[in-house]
Steps between C-alpha positions, in 0.01 A plus 500: 500500500818300531840599363868417527776749581739542205757730664785359709374686807194715570453690826168462682350800681242536775313785328497734199628795705822680401658401836379137483735243650624202297459196723575217258644412160353273234738306279465396136237230451304581817125475445267774616133591489461854369234761435492783244771763546424821691667839479580708808702821510611445140635148566348175376447215748373143459296363792594139575401227743786298646479125568438587867187694400663835581415795273802688364625702202776477242618781270315528169824468302556146632482247216243223550352234273130422539427130550217417261266202536446258212314179420589212269284477188617158378535146635787373713782758498837395644648719775877474460781559750710696250427707188625244249374208295538166678517659847360312802119505510391622844125463448221521246247780462148405391268722298380807698777459760582844641851627564701816566702631203834590657715577196491476122848400385682681220369402159175386669607137458442418868277635777589465868188429706387391848215251520221492760716277724781758507729301270706717265608383158489570128249439223552543129428844358279327241259379769150635448409701809261778589571782740251538784431862586551562870227682689586863562289796603622693193377226263175481696443874458564464126242219477246702701544800269474283186190328636335834580573631149355186335198525728438864406544421129253212530241717677532771233461250214200324658336831597543648150354185340198487732405859427641516146432316181822299474497130416511207740867422434605818684282401796680163519833686483385726784400209724833332420687813609286517816577138591872539431508821705332334799745205486803731480369726777424213740831320431686830550328563833571144619864536396530839671380364835704178481827639356784563745540863603 
């Protein structure tokens, strides 16, 4: 997932070892790709990928803001140069246009975003948007587990209705649970194998 550094300076280390060497420093606003935090020898570390593709680590106490992905849910939204009414219109966002959510301003009146072309600007906080969940292995595992549970519940319901005397409505419910479980399980597996490590 992507994030921005919030601290003025964050040291970058080659490994999670106690004697690891800091070889670089990230400044406030720098964007990184990061993975879930790991603990080693009682200290928390965040694995990151630098713009060069190099794998590195930053301390777990470093403050970062996750860059979420959104999509416009209304027609023709103006992307403004500044967070104020009457500001210069940089471009227009059509329905379903995707963008990175960089910052929600105080009072939630304005949202700083970056469109698919890399242009940064502001949209009104009243704009109807939806957040797009980014693929992660953790979310994939959750979907796989949920799918398996629905699948088991569906099998139990269908099995008990075939060999029991329950009505047909429970059988329909069982097949519905089976179908939903299969969909969740397959989508979770696909997400697990396509999500970044």
